[in-house]
N, C-alpha and C positions, 0 to 999 in steps of 0.2 A: 230560800236561797241554796243555792247546792254548794256542795263544796269544794272548793278550788280547785283540786285535784279532777275531778270529773268534769267540771266544766272544760277544761282545755282538752278532754276529749272526746267532746261531742263535734266539733267542726270534722274532726279526723274521720270520725265514723259515718259523716253525711258523704265526706268524699270517698271512700269506700264502697260505700251504696251506692253511689250515683257514677262511679266507674264502673263498678260490676252490671249496674243497669247497659249504661251505654257499651260495655264490653258484648253482656247475652245481644244488646240490637245488632251489633256489627254484625256477631256470627251465626243471627237470625238471617240476615240478611244476604250473608256469602252462600249459608245453606239452601237457600230460596232462589238464586242466581246460581248455584249449580246444577238443580236441578231443573232451570228453563233450558240449559243449553241444549239439552238434545231434541228440542223443537223446532232449532233453527235451523232451516234447509242446507245440506251440505255443497257447496260449491268448489270446482274444480280445485283451488288450490288452496284449501282447508284444510287440517291435521284430519279430518273424517274420511278423506278420499286419498291422500296421500299414497295410501300404500294399497290402491285400488289398481284393476288391473282390464287396461283399456281392452277392448272389444277385436274381434275381427271381424273378416269379410270375405266370402271366396265367389266366383265367379262357378254359376251352374251351367248355363248356357249362353255362347256368346261365341262369334268369330272367333277361328283360331288365331295366332299371334300371324300378323300379315296377310292375311289369307285375304282374297277379293272375294265381295259376297253381293247379294241385292242390294237396293239403297235405302228397305225397311229391314231393320236388323232387330230381332228380338234379343234381349238381354234376360238375363232373370240372375239372381246372386240369393245369398244366403250368410245370415250373420249369425255370431257366437261372444257369449259374454260369460266366462267363465268366475268371477263372484256378484253376477247382477244377470239383467235383460238387457239386449237391444230393441231400444226405443225407437230407432229409424234409422233413417238413411241418407245419404246427398251422392249428387254424384253432378260431373260438369263433363261438357262437350268440347272437346278440342279445346283444351287449358293452352292456355299462354307462355310464351319461354319464359318471361318476366313479368311478375306481378301475380294478384289472386284471381283464381277461375271464374267466373260465374257458377256457383252453385245451386242447384235444385234439390230441394228437400223434398222426401217421400218417405211414406210409411209402405210403400207396396214393394215386392220382392220380386217384379218381373215388370219389363216395360219396352213397347216396341217402340223405336224411334224411326223418322223418315232423316237423312241424309243427304245434305246437298252433292250433287255430282254432277259436275259442270267443265270436267277437263278434260278437253277429246283429245282420244288418243290416236297419235299421229304414225305412221299416212293412213290418211283413209284411205277403205279398200277400195278398188273399181268396183266391186260388186260387196253385196253382201250388206250386213249391219253396219252402223257406224256406233261404237262404243266410248260411254264417256266414263271417268274412273277419279276417284279423289281419296286421298290419305285423309284418316279421322283419326282421334284417340279419345276413349271415354274412361271418366277418373270415377272411380266411385270409394266412400268410406262408408263404414257405418257407426252409429253412437249410442253409448250404453245409457242405462237412466243414473251414472254418475255426470253425464254430461263428456264423457272422455269419449274421443274418436280414434276406429283403429285407423294402421298404417294404410295410407292412399293405394288401390289397387288400380292399376290402367291395364288397358288391352287396345291397342293399335290395327287397325286394320286398312283396308280399302273398300269402296264402297264403288259398285256399277252400275248402270244402267245404259238399255241400246234404245239408238235413235229412233222413233216412229217411222212408220213406212207410209208413205200417200202415193194415189196411182190415180190420175187423169179418167174418168169414166166415160166423158162426153165432153165435147167430139172425141170418137176414138184416135187414141193417137196412131200413126203409121212410121213401120220401121223404115219404110224404102223414103220416106220424104216428106214435105210439109200436108197438112193436112187443108185443102179451100174450105173459106168460110166467107161469108158476107160483111159487112161491114158494121155486124153486131152479131154476137155470139152468147149463148150460156155456157160457163164452164162448169162441170160438176164434179167432182171427187168422192173418194173417201179415203179415210185411213186407219191405220191398226198401230197398237201399242202394244206390241208383242209381251214385255215385264210391267203390263200397267196392273195397279197394287187393286183400285176397286171397281175399273172398268178396261176393258180393251180398246177403248176410241183415247184418244188424244186429247188431250185438253185445251187445246187452240192451235189455230193454223196461222199461219202466215203465206203470204204472195203477192207477187209483182210481175209486173209487164213490163217486159223487155223489147225493144226493136231493132232494126237494123245500127244504128247509133245511139246506141244505148251504154254503150262501152263495156261489154261484155268484154271479159278475158277473151281472144281468137276471133271475136265475133260471133253470128250467130251460126256460122259452120264448124269452128273451133267448139263451141257447144254442143252443137249437134254429134260431133262424132266423140267427145266426152262429155258429158251432162255432168261427172262429180265436179268440173270447174266452176262452176256455181256455187256446191257447196263450199268447195275449197275458197272463195273469193269471198262469202258474204256468213257461212256459219261462224262461230254458234249463234249471234247474237241475229242476225239479217236484219240487222238497221235499216230504216226508212219503208219496210216491206209492212204490209197491210196486215195488220192483225184481226182474224175471225175467233168466235167461239166456237165450241167444240159442237154445237147444233148447227152451225151453220159450213157447208161444205158446197156451195152455189155461190158463184160470181156473174152478174151479166155486164158483158162489158160492150161500150158503143162506142159512134164514131169512128170505128177504125179505116183507116184508106186503104182501097180496094190495092192488089198486088203487090202488097207493102209483106215488108216480112216483121 
């Protein structure tokens, strides 16, 4: 049997030892958690990147602001990041005035883009090429390894294209009057697209057959004197005209009424 005083100290000793063990375990857990923090990927809103610098981007090749250029436009750009590396880019074409643009992600530093060009330039000239233009804007950003984005860079310009030209080769047109034909005829033509990118052939043709009572502006005589009246009346959609491919440059017309125009 132990002395009375010694027995009273035993629970206290056990309590102190247990407390120290729990305290050591707690410290060990805290130490383990502290060393595990650096392996967690840093998000743009985390303290690890609060002091990070966003990247920058510049255009190396692009139309001058407000310039009118061909509808196939080449862009080249370069990004930089003072405290890391640029990992990619994104661009948007014709961003809306309100709402988010449609972004296209890329790691490339150059891109050639075909721009829609469908606004007819008026007035249509009596002779010479017919021109179409359309305004466009390119928006560009760079992205760094921290997920930060540069300030958006924009460039606005006008795309332009020249309407293709087509000539009837057979039967040969006459500048002095109508050409006499039978009740059937094969019309043959040839077209040229002066500013075509991959080929100087038009991608398709459209044609229509008009008679004396077809509702032409000014009638056949009016169109004979001013051929561009047809273009003014039907361009650029030429609704209800017959469509053909680039390889189809002839049409066979039959059951024509002799003596009619």
